[in-house]
C-alpha positions in Angstrom: 97.1 -40.7 45.3 97.9 -44.2 45.8 96.6 -46.7 43.1 96.3 -50.5 43.1 94.5 -53.4 41.7 93.6 -56.6 43.4 92.9 -60.1 42.1 91.1 -62.1 44.6 90.2 -65.6 43.7 90.2 -64.7 40.1 92.5 -67.4 38.3 92.8 -71.2 38.7 96.5 -70.7 39.9 96.5 -67.4 41.8 94.5 -66.8 45.2 95.6 -63.2 45.3 97.6 -60.9 43.1 98.1 -57.2 44.1 99.9 -54.6 42.2 100.1 -50.9 43.7 101.9 -47.7 44.1 102.4 -45.6 47.3 102.2 -41.9 46.8 103.4 -39.7 49.5 105.5 -36.7 50.2 109.1 -37.5 49.7 109.9 -35.9 53.2 107.9 -38.2 55.2 110.2 -40.9 56.3 109.7 -44.5 55.7 111.4 -47.8 56.1 111.4 -50.5 53.3 109.4 -53.7 53.3 110.8 -55.8 56.1 110.0 -58.5 58.5 108.6 -56.2 61.3 108.9 -57.0 65.2 105.1 -57.5 65.3 105.0 -60.4 62.6 103.6 -58.2 59.7 105.7 -58.3 56.6 105.4 -54.6 55.5 107.2 -51.4 54.9 106.5 -48.7 57.8 105.5 -45.5 58.1 108.1 -43.8 60.2 105.9 -40.9 61.4 102.7 -42.9 62.3 104.3 -46.2 63.0 101.6 -48.2 60.7 101.9 -49.3 57.3 100.0 -48.9 53.8 100.0 -52.7 52.8 101.2 -55.6 54.3 101.0 -59.4 54.7 101.4 -61.9 57.5 102.5 -65.7 57.5 99.0 -66.4 59.0 97.4 -65.6 55.9 96.3 -62.0 55.9 96.7 -59.2 53.7 95.7 -55.5 53.9 95.9 -52.3 51.7 94.5 -49.0 52.6 94.2 -45.8 50.6 93.1 -42.5 51.3 89.4 -41.2 50.0 89.8 -37.8 49.0 87.2 -35.4 50.0 86.8 -31.5 49.4 87.8 -30.5 53.1 91.1 -32.8 53.1 92.4 -34.7 55.7 91.9 -33.4 59.1 94.8 -33.5 61.8 94.6 -35.3 65.0 92.4 -38.5 63.8 93.4 -42.0 64.6 95.9 -43.5 61.9 94.7 -45.1 59.2 98.1 -47.1 58.8 97.8 -48.3 62.3 94.2 -49.7 61.3 96.1 -51.7 58.7 98.6 -53.4 61.2 95.9 -53.9 63.7 94.0 -55.7 61.1 97.1 -57.7 60.1 97.6 -58.6 63.8 94.1 -60.1 63.9 91.7 -57.5 65.0 88.4 -58.0 63.7 86.8 -55.3 61.9 83.6 -55.3 63.9 85.8 -54.3 66.9 87.1 -51.2 65.3 84.0 -49.7 64.2 84.2 -46.8 66.6 88.1 -46.1 65.7 87.3 -46.4 62.0 84.2 -43.8 62.1 86.7 -41.3 63.7 89.4 -41.7 60.9 90.1 -39.6 58.1 88.1 -41.3 55.0 89.5 -44.4 53.6 89.2 -47.6 51.3 90.6 -50.7 52.7 90.6 -54.6 51.4 91.5 -57.3 53.8 92.0 -61.0 53.3 92.1 -63.3 56.4 92.4 -67.0 56.0 90.7 -67.5 52.6 88.1 -64.7 52.9 88.2 -61.3 51.8 86.0 -57.8 52.5 86.0 -54.5 51.4 86.0 -51.9 54.2 85.2 -48.0 54.5 84.1 -45.4 56.6 82.9 -42.9 53.7 80.3 -41.8 53.9 79.8 -44.2 57.0 81.5 -47.2 58.1 81.0 -50.3 56.1 82.3 -53.6 55.7 81.1 -56.2 52.9 82.7 -59.4 51.2 84.9 -58.7 48.3 83.6 -61.1 45.4 86.1 -63.2 43.2 87.5 -60.9 40.6 89.9 -57.7 39.7 89.0 -54.9 42.0 90.7 -51.5 41.7 91.6 -49.0 44.4 92.2 -45.6 44.6 91.5 -42.4 46.2 87.9 -42.1 45.1 84.8 -44.3 45.2 85.4 -48.1 45.2 82.6 -48.8 42.8 83.8 -45.8 40.3 87.5 -46.8 39.4 89.4 -44.0 38.1 91.0 -44.5 34.7 94.7 -45.0 36.1 93.0 -47.7 38.5 91.7 -49.4 35.3 95.1 -49.3 33.6 96.6 -51.4 36.7 93.6 -53.7 36.7 94.2 -54.2 32.9 98.1 -55.1 33.7 96.9 -57.7 36.0 94.5 -59.2 33.7 97.2 -59.7 31.1 99.7 -60.9 33.3 97.3 -63.6 34.4 96.7 -64.5 30.8 100.3 -64.7 29.9 100.7 -67.5 32.6 104.3 -66.5 33.8 105.0 -66.2 37.6 107.6 -63.4 36.8 106.7 -60.2 38.2 108.9 -57.9 36.1 105.9 -57.1 34.0 103.8 -55.8 36.9 106.4 -53.9 38.4 106.9 -52.3 34.7 103.0 -51.3 34.4 103.4 -49.5 37.8 106.3 -47.5 36.4 103.8 -45.8 33.6 104.1 -42.3 33.5 101.6 -42.0 30.7 98.4 -40.1 32.0 95.2 -42.2 31.5 92.6 -40.2 29.6 90.3 -39.0 32.4 87.1 -37.5 32.5 87.8 -35.5 35.4 85.5 -32.2 36.1 86.6 -30.3 39.1 82.9 -29.4 39.9 82.2 -33.0 40.2 84.5 -33.6 43.1 87.0 -36.7 43.0 85.3 -39.6 41.7 85.7 -39.4 38.2 89.5 -39.1 38.7 92.3 -36.9 39.8 93.5 -33.6 38.5 95.9 -34.0 35.6 99.3 -34.0 37.5 98.1 -37.1 39.5 96.6 -38.8 36.4 99.4 -41.0 35.8 99.9 -44.5 37.6 103.4 -43.5 38.5 103.8 -39.8 39.7 107.4 -38.0 39.2 107.3 -35.2 41.5 109.8 -33.7 43.6 107.7 -33.0 46.7 104.9 -35.6 46.3 105.2 -38.7 44.0 105.5 -42.6 44.0 107.6 -43.8 46.8 107.4 -47.4 46.0 105.7 -50.0 43.8 104.5 -53.4 45.4 103.6 -56.6 43.8 102.2 -59.5 45.9 101.6 -63.0 44.5 100.1 -66.1 46.4 99.1 -69.0 44.6 96.8 -71.6 45.4 99.1 -73.8 47.6 99.8 -70.6 49.7 103.0 -70.2 48.3 103.5 -66.2 48.1 106.1 -63.6 47.6 106.0 -59.6 48.1 108.4 -57.5 46.1 108.9 -53.6 46.8 110.9 -51.3 44.7 111.7 -48.0 45.7 112.0 -44.7 44.2 113.7 -41.4 45.1 112.4 -37.8 44.6 113.7 -37.9 41.0 111.7 -40.9 40.1 115.1 -43.1 39.9 114.8 -46.7 41.3 116.7 -46.9 44.7 116.3 -50.6 45.4 114.3 -53.8 45.4 113.3 -55.9 48.6 111.7 -59.4 47.9 110.5 -61.7 50.7 108.9 -65.1 50.5 106.2 -66.3 52.6 103.4 -69.6 53.1 99.9 -69.2 53.9 98.4 -72.4 55.4 95.5 -73.2 53.1 
């Protein structure tokens, strides 16, 4: 039930601002944000080896979320986390079309050397340019943002208007446990929002909940930072990692 908002080319001072939460089973092992051997700056899913979000010094950024469908994820399909690492390593989306078609449904935002795009494989594989602005990403349709997604997008808007580079307000917004008002109706599927227990931006649950919050900022000079804040199954903050990087503009 991940949630994120991405401000792409939406402010005179900032090329990219990202704020998002990774929600996952607490029993699924993961390594925190780090410089990986493959040159990617990201956390690592230790089960699949891929990642949910990351950047590179070469000017790339990628973020994936699962797209919920009534039948759920099917086992044995290619890894969506591996798709993120492939794209961050420089693979072109059109070379991965066959693999994407075999994956469980996903939404993905990719930025590469000054251009950004949205990718999905539901209901079919599609890639289209990402327009300048603030975009929400959740586990439903990209064009039908959930209320919790709108909350994160509003937090980025307020942060940009405030004019400060301090990311703590964004991390604080990602810690919001107040459920967003949701028009969710089970008979309509996931498009209008998740069930009530997954309605908050931050999900506190002993089995499945928010594992980490991440904020990425890249200014117009290419100076960037990625900050990850981790949480345990009780929702207790367990650590922060910050890595600075530079994109050649």
